[in-house]
C-alpha positions, 0 to 999 in steps of 0.5 A: 645158822643156830645149832640144835641146842640153841633152837631147842632153847629158843622154842622152849623159851617161846612156849614159856613166854606164850604161857605167861602172856596167855595165863592171866586171860585164861584164868579170868575166863576160868574164874568167870566160868566157875562163877556163872556155873555156880549161879546156874546151879543155884538158880537152875538155869541151864542155858549153855549160851549164858556162859559165853557172853560174860566169858568173852567180855571179861577175857577181852577186857582183861586182854585190853587192860593187860595190853601194855604189859603184853606188848612190853613182854613181847618187845623184851622177848624179841630183843632177847631173841635178836641178841642171841642171834 
């Protein structure tokens, strides 16, 4: 049974790894949202549903492109967890 210090270390590392994996996908969504907001401001089109489809498409595309990297990071992290146990 791991001690409290080891448990805190594992939870902290898990959260940091989750942020590292999710940040490129979220950043792509933020960038596309910003671009679409600028286009909406310039063209005076204020349809709220216009932002969802491009964001979803870009975020899914980025996730698909980064899938090998994501899997590699998760396998390395799982290996490190098993090594620490």
